[in-house]
N, C-alpha and C positions, 0 to 999 in steps of 0.2 A: 394440517392446521386450517384454520380458517384465517381470513383475510382480516386485517385491522378492524374494517367495519364490520365485519363479523363477530369479531371479540366483544365490540362494542354493544352490538346487539345482544350478543349473550348477556353481558353485565346487566342491561337493562332489563333482561327477564328475570335474571336472577333478583332483581332489585323490586319487581313486582311481583314475582314469585308467592313471596311470603303471604302478602295481602290477600291472595286466593288460598290459602291454605292455612293461615292462622286459626288456632283453636279459637282464641278469643273474638274472634268475627263471626263464629258458628251462632252466636244467640240473634245476632241482627237478620242473620241469614233463618235463622229458624223462625222468625217471625211472617217471612214471607212463603216459607214452604220447608219442612222441616228435612226431607229426604225426597228426593226425585231421581229421576233418569237423568243423566248426564249428555246432554247433545255435544259438549266438548269432549266426551269420552266415549265413542261409538262407532260403529262404523258407519259408511258413508250412505249405505242403502237402508242404515235402521232408522224407522220414523217413531218418534215420540209424539203423544198426543200432547193435547194444551193441558191439562191436570199434572202432567209429567209422570204419571202411572202407568199407565197403557203405554206398551211398545210392541212393534211388529215390525217385518222387513219387508223389501219388495218382492213379490212373488211371480211376476209376468215374466213369460218367455223362461230365458236361461236364468234369472235370478230364484226360480224353484230349486235349482241344484245348491245354490248357496246357502252359507250359516252366515246368520249375524249376530253380533253380539252388541252388548252396551253394559256401561256400570254405573253407578249411582254417584251423587254429588257427595255422600257423606262414607267415611270408613271409620275402623275402630282400631284403638291401639290395645285395647285391653277389657275386660270386664266379661258378660256372657249375655249377647245379644242374639235377635233372632228377626227374620222378616219372612214374608210369605209370597208366593208366586202361586198366582191359578191362570190355565189356561181356558180362554175365555171364546174363541173361536178356531176354526181351522180355514186356511185359505185354499181356495178354491186351485189347483194346479192339475197340469196334463205331464205326467212323469211315464209313459208307459214301457220304459225301461228301468224302472225303479221298484223295488218290492211295496206293496202298500205301508207295511209297518216302518218303510224308511221315508216314507212323503210328507208326515208332518212329525214334526220331533223338536223338543225342548230340553235343553241344558240348564241347570240350576245350580249356584253356589256361590264360592268367594275366590276372590284373585287380589294380588299385590297389585297397587295400582302402577305398575310399571310393566305388568303382565299382558302380551296382545288382547286384545279384547275380542279378537276372533278366534281365539286358542284355549278357551276355559277348559281346566283340567288336562292339557296338553304342555304344560308348563311345571316347572319346580314350584312355583310361587302361585300355582292356581288349584281348585279343587270343585269338582264338577259330580252333578248326580245326575243321568238323564233318562230319558222315558222310556229307552229299551231296558232299563233295570240294570243299567252299569254305574258303578262309581268310577271315577278317573283322576289321576293326579300325576303330572311328570308323563304323559302319553300312555300311562299304563293303567288299562281298564279291567275291571273285576266285578264279578258279580255282588249287585247289593240290592237290599230291599225288593221292590216290585216294579213292573212298568207302571207307566201312567200316561195320560193323555187328556183329552177335552172334557173339560169339567172338572178335572182334579186339582186340589189346593195340595202344593207342596211346602212345609217350613223348612228353611234354614236354620238349624242353630250354632252358633259358634262360641265354645269356651276358651276363652283365652286367660282365664283365670286358674285352671289345673297345673299344677306342676309337677314332675317337671318338664312333661310334656301338654300342649294344648290340642284340642278335639273341635271335629264337628260332625254334626249328626242331621238326620232328616226326618219327618214324618209325612205322610201322606194322608189328607182326608183325614187328621186328628189321631192318625196310628202312628206311634214310633218305632220307626225303622231301625233304632239303634245307632251307636257311633259306628261312621263308614269309616275314621281314621285319627291317629294318634300323629302329631307332628311337633317339631322342635320351632316355636316361634319367638326364641329369643336372640339373644346376640350371637351365638356361634349356629345357628339357625336361619331362619328369614327374615331376623332382624326388626321384627315389630313390637316384640313386647320386650320392656325395660331396654329398650334400644336407643341409640341417638339418632337423632332424626338425620334423615340423608338430606345431600343438597336438594331435591326434588322432594318436598315433603310427602306428597301422594306414595311414594316408592317405601313411608313407615307405615302403612295403613292397609287394611283389608277392607275392601267394598264389594256389597253385593254385586251380583255379576248373572247375567242372562245369556244362554246362545240360543236363537231361534232358526226353526227353518220350517216356512210355511205353516206359524201359529200365531194367535197374537195372545199377549198374558196382560193380565191385571196384577200389580204389586202391592203389597201392603207392608208399611213401616210402622204404624201404631194402630192401637184399638180403635181408634175413629176410624181408619181406613179398611177396617174389616179382618184385622189381624186378630187370630187366637194363640197367644204367646204359649211356646211349650213350659211344662212347670221349671222353674228356677232360672229361667230366661226373662230379660226385660225386652221389649220393642226396639227394635234397632233405632228407631228415634231419640231414645232415652240417653242414646251414646251423647249427646250434645249436653244436657242438663247435667251430665256426671263428668265432664271432660274428658273423654276417653274418644274423642272426635275430630279427624283431619279431614279438611275438605278437599275434593279432587279438583284437577285443574279447568281453567276457563280461559275464553279465548273472547276478548270483547271489541278490539278493534283490528280490522281487517290490513289495515296498514303496517301492523306489527306482525303478520304470517309473510310467510314468501313460500313461492314454488321452486321446486330446482328440476329442469327437465334433465337428463341424460342424452347424451348425444354419445352415438358410435355403432360400429357394424357388429353384427351377430357376433356373439362369443369375444367380445372385446372384454368383459369383465363387467359390465356397466350393473347387471344388478348385483354382483359381489361387492363391489365398491357402495352402492345403494343402502344395501343391506347394514353392511359395517358403519359407515355415516351415520344412519338412523340409531343404531345399539350404542354408538359411541356418543350421541347426543341425545339424551332420553328426556332432557328437559324441554325440547322443542316437539316429541309426541309427533313425529313425521309419519304420515299415511303414506305409504308407498302405492303407488297405481299401475297396474300393468296386467297384461293377459294370463301372464303365468300367475301371477300373484292371484288373481281371480280363480284360475283351476286349483291351487292350492286352498283356497276359501271354500271350494266346494267339496273338498274332503273326500275326495274318491279313491280309497286304499288300491295302491298300486300302481294306478293310471299312468303315471310321471316316471316308472320305472323303466330300466333297460329295455330296449326294444319293444317298447307298450303303446306305440302307435298305430292304430288300427282305426277303423271306418268312425268308431265310437268318438274316439280323440279328437278326429277332424270335426264331427258334429260339434262337440263341446268347444272347441277352438272358436267355431263362428260365432257360438252364445257367448263366449267369453269377450270376444271383440266387441259385439253388442252390448256386452254389461260395460265394457270398460268406458264406451262411448257417453253414455249414462251417468256413469258415476262421473266422469270428468265435467258433465254437465252440472250435476249437484255439487261438485267441489269449488266449484266457482262462486257458489252462494253461502258457503259455509266456512268460515274465517278459521282456518285451521293450517297447519305446515304440512307440504305435498311434495312428492317426489315421484315425477313423471318417467317410469321407468321403461321406454320404449326405444326404438334405434334413431327415430327423430334425425335422420340426415336428409330430409328432404325440407329445405327452406320453407317452401309454402303449408307444408304441415304443421312445423312448429309455429308457424303464426297464426295459424287456426285453432289448435289447441290451447295457444294462451291470449290469445284476443279476450275471452270472456274474465282472466285474472286480472283487469285494469289496474286495483288498487293494492296487488301484492307485489310484494320484491319480489323478481323474476332473476332467476341463475343458471346459466348452462354450463353444463358439467361435462365437459369431452374426455371421452375415454378414448385414446388412440395410442395402441402397443405398437411396438415394432412390429412388420410384418413377419416374422418369424415366431415372434412370441403369441401373434394372434392365431397363428395356424397351428401351435401347441395347445393353444387354449381349445380351438375349434375341436383339434381332437381328443383332447380331454374331454369334452363337452360330449362328444359321439359315445366315447367309450362311456361313460354315466349313464346317459340318458339313450344311448342310441337312437337321437336326432340330429340330423344335419340341414342346414337350410340348404335349397338347392341353389347350386353355382349360378344360375339364370338369375335367381332372384338377388344374389349378393351382387351380381356383376352391375343389375340396373340400381342397385342402392349406390354403388360404387361412382354409376356415372352422373349421377345425380347430386351425391354427397357435396355438399357446403358447409365448411367450417362456419361456426355460428359467430356473430359480431356483436357486441354492444350497440346498446339504443344512441351513445353518445357518439357513434365514430359518422362522420357524413356519407352519406348513400347507403348507411346498414340496411334501413326498413325492416328490423328487428324490434322485438321488445326487449330483451335482456338489458337488465342493469348492470349486470357483471357477466364475464364469461371466463370460466375457470378451466384450465387444461391439465389433468391429476397425473398424467404420465409422460408423454412427449409432450414437448411445449407447442407452441402455435407454427413456428418456421419449420420445425423438425416433422411435426404433423402434417402441414400443407404441403413439405417434400415428398414425403412418402404419400402422400396421398394422389398427386400428380404423377410420378412413378407409377402407381398401381392404375390410375385411368389411363395411361399412355398404354399399357399392357392389356387392355380388355378388349375382349373382341367385337367388331364392328356392330354387331347387331346388337350388343347393348346399348348403345346410343341411341336406338329407336325410341320414339316417345319421350324423350329427355330434351328440355328447354334452356336448362341452366348450366352446363358445362363451362369448366372455368378455363380460363387461358392459362397458359402455366406459369405459376406463381406471380401470378399478376397482383400487386401490391403497393399501395399507396402510401407514402411518406407519414409517419407520425410525426407530429408537430412539436419543436424542440420543447416547449413545456411537458407534453407527455413523456419526451425521452429523458426530462429532466426529474420525473416525477422518482424514480428509480438508482439514482447516483448513489455511491457508495457512502457519499456522506450524507443521505438523507435516512432516517428513521427506516428500518426492515429492509434496507437495500438486499440483506443477503436473502432475505425470503423471497422477496418480491422479482428479483433481478430488474435489467433495466433495458426496456421494452427499444426494439429497434425500429420496426415497423410493424402495422397491422395489415394482415391479407385482406384484398378487397373483395367486396361482394363478387361472386363470380358473373362473368359476364353472361348476357342472356343470348340465346339463338344462335350458338356457334356451334358448328360441326369439325369434327377431325376425322381424317382417315386413320383408322385404327388398326391394329394387325389383329387377325383373327386366328383363335387358337381355344382348343376344348381343354379344361382344366383337368388334370389327370389324378389329382388326389384331393379331391374337396374344393371346397370354394377359394381358398386361397392359395394353394400350393405354387401355382405356375406364377400368379401375381409377384409373389416373394422372387421366383427365381430372376422373373423377367426387371424387378427393380436394382438387380445387383450387377453394377457394371462398373468398369474401372473409376477409383476414385469416389464412389460412391460411398457415404460414412454411415451406413447401417449398422454397421457391428462397432461402433464406437461413441454409442451417444451414452452420456454421463447416467450412471443409475438413478432412478426415480425408485419411491416407496408408491405402488399405484393407490394406496387406499389413505392416502395423507394429501391435502391441498398444497401444491407447491414443496412440498417435503423431499428430501433426498435420500433415498436408503442403499439399498447394497444392488448388485446385479443377481439375476434369479440364479445364476451358477457360481456365485459367489467370488468371481475373479474380480480384481482391484485394477480397475483401468484408469487409464488418467482422464482428465479432462478434455473433450471434444473441443478440437482446434474449431476456430472463427469459422462459421458456416460460409456457404459462396452459394448466394440467392440470384435469380434473375427476374428485373422486374418487366420483362418484356415478354409476350408470347413466342415460344420456339417452335418454329413449322416443322411439322414432322415431312416426311417422304410421302408421296402420294402413295404407297403401297404398303409403308411402314415395314419393320423388322420381320423376317421369320419367326415362328415358334421356338422359343428358348434362344433366340438372337438376341444380344445385348440393343437397346433401342442406342439412338447416338447421344453422345455427352453434350449437355446443355450448354451453350455460351456463357459462361459466367459477365453479366454485364452489371454493374452496379449505379444505384441512384447515385448522380452527381453531386447531390448536395450531401449526403450520408458521409460520416467520418470511414476512412477506409487506409488501411495500413499496409496493402500490398498483399495482405494473406484474407482479409476480410473485415468485418465491422468491427470497429473497437470496442463496442458496448458489449457486455456478456448477454447471454441468451435470455431471453423474457419468459414470464411462466404466468404471469396474470395479466389479463386484459379486460 
């Protein structure tokens, strides 16, 4: 669930949304430009010329491997309409490891407004005809028509009048290639024809859609723009006059946009949570940014399958990292909603990435599962993908991991308007993080400059604590904050034990954090895919509420040599802040979930 502020933002968004999509507004819109490529509905590396009719994508370096898509501003809900797409140039690329006929490609077709712009023909709501002579829908590719390329003009004709099934077909340079597919566009099918409008109205219309790889195209939506309509079909722009049009999404004010930054160790579940959150909030049309997502955009068949991590993958990963940095810089200048899906455990890296997003709402989403659950997810990812992050890399991340804090916390130094913990809450996350750091080998602390003192935490002001009292609205959802973790102290070194992880990056760290009295096995169950929600344990066991936690607000000095491998570290001395309510067992206020 979103916070109260989030719900208010969504309500405001819904109130604005019909204005952007209402058919009655189409006539005023038509006076400016009937149909153009939509800058609010395209990939970040897609570039639209000033006339709105020419489109291409970045192609330098690693971008040459990426497909980039865009939809138009006007979709249809009925009738028979067509539009044209001409390939006007090929972009110069160096792709020695790619066959020549795979270096410059175009896929043209239609998609419902909620289908990902980078996946034309790969979802059930989208239909595409590619330059390789293949037609695709729902990820199924079949031979159709003939190949096309530079200089060719393709016309896509959509018939939503035919009953009981709608149809789509294409022509090449004036030659009709036949109907490519018939499909159910009605209420029991894709819900476009004779169907009620969805919450996001663009989900109830089909939009022209192009997906490009190292080519530039010119689109045609009217006769004045050079379109030669297929017999029996009207130019796409006529849908505005026929009241068969819906407008696509727009983003006008950057202050209405937000950037969510995932924070967590490898395999903690960040990508899973981010994708589900974006799927559950289609009205936000969030763009996910991450290196693995860029590899998906390269659409290399089988590359990410089990144990397929060779030299080529390493090279492409380097290119994906470079692409990510470029896309991140472009994102700050485009008023859209984003989710940055990387580990983001380094405080200085978070600040560097977020600094350009000055006018955006900035939210940190921390995914910190129980250590044993983290190990399970890491092993599962290895089984599925054959990839495991080296233990040394994980150790370095752990040594430098600082839980984020919101900018209104004194001494925070970060840019977040809000910090959300979606699994373990802040105190439990901090406790596990401190225990995992104490179990690190000493060499993992080389080069780090921000190791935290054990559970050093300033007190929350009384007004902050009172915000979550049970007699206040939504107290059950938000919890009652006890205290907020301090920004970790700089330049602190600690004699840490040396050990070699025997079973992956997390195995030994879990064993090291299990010492008498530690409560790792009695956390309250949470739903990792809802913000602040409580669900069930993964093993469906019904366990009672965790007793009040015991924390220390001072650094705990470790012995000079540290405990030997697999020997429990010393028990922390429980010291509580003198001005916090304490009942002999722990703090009297329930555990917080929001900060």
